C-alpha positions, 0 to 999 in steps of 0.5 A: 484592554491593558497589556497584562490582560492582553498577555494573558489572552495570548498565553491562553490562546497559545495553550489552546492551540497547543491542546488542539495540536496535541489532540490531532491524529496524524495519518500518513501515506506513501506517494501512491494512489493506493496509499492516498486512498487508504489514508483518506478512508482511515482519516474520515473514519477516525474523524467520525468515530473519534470526533477528533481532528485528523491531519493528512500527510499524503505523498510523504515519499517511499517506504523508508521515508514514510516509515521514518516519519512513523518512527519520529512521530511525524505521523501516528499511523499509515498503511503498509504491506507485509512483504515490504516491511520484511524486506525493506524495513526489517531486512529479513528474508521473504516468508512464503507463508502469509500467516507466518509472515504477518505474525513475524512482522507484528512481533518484530515491529513491536519489539524493535520500535514500539509499532503495532501492526494491526489486523489485515485490511483484507487484500494483498498488493502482491507483485504480479506478472501481467500479459495481454489477455488475448495472447494468454488465451491463445497460448493457454497461459494461466501461471508464471510457470506456463510463461517460463515454459512458453517457447517465446523469450519475453520482453519484460517491463519493470519499475525501477523499484522492482529491479532495485529490490533484489528479493523480487527480481532475483527470486523471479529469475531463480524460482522460475528461470523466466526466459528473457530476450534481453534485460528488463526494460525499466520505465515509470510505473505509470507507463507499464500498462501502456507499454504492454498495450502497445506491444513494446513489451510482452510482460510487465511486473505490476501489482495485483491492485493496479487500476489498469487491471480492471481492464479485460485486456490484461491477464495476471499470471498466477504466482504458482511457486510463491516467488513473491513475498506476501503483501497483505495490507495493514495499518502500522500504528505508533503504540503511544498513539494507541495509549493516548486514544483508547478508542483508536484501536477499536475504531481502526479494527472496524476496517480490518477485512473490509477490502479485497484486491478487486475492490482496491483496484476499483478504488484506484481506478476511480482516482487514477482514471475517472479523476474523482476527488479522493475525499469522494472516493473514500466517503463512497467506500465508507458508505458502502461498507456501512461505516458511515 
């Protein structure tokens, strides 16, 4: 083969490679188990429905890092939470009404950055105050107000994120006046429930979909005064990706409403505790949801 022919082949191969890269959809996720599970579910679903290659970018980082990846086109879509968008990305005050909050996020993202906020996935990953179930039964604790009026002064375990976001910690203290024995104990999110089980703390600020909450040992106290912003989950998608792939939005719409907080806890548990492969857990969900 002469040099001219070789050069032509190389150019054609490069062009094909470029087309292949252009066609690939890129699904992102923050650095949590739940985000990875959701992203893998989305990726497998799109591979099946659109017959296109899908690239995974899991463990991108925190909220701002991952959202920046969406803005710059490093990823085309990723799962996010309504209250987080309001407070962390849009820098807006919390909105206690879930429907109003969701529509405000949709309108603001579309206007500010050409990002589409799709319909809810069906669950809300709200912050949740959790105590030991046995003590809750003994003291008749059902709500955060019950805990605030309880004679004991609480030792509270929190993640650094919860403490550093003034919207959440300050609202907890302002709305409920929760009596604390001392300042909150900051620890890695993975240690919160271990510390609660070992009685190193009496209460933790976790999330409603934490895998540990599949255990009957823990009791979630109802946020009866709506101190925490709604954290309905949805997919944030670049508008140009939706325009590029007309079948993308209908495919993603099939996932709307398919999740619940209890189901999400179970999916997280399968990965975190049972150590099942991410791809296997995602495929199992799609099969049970009738999407395979």
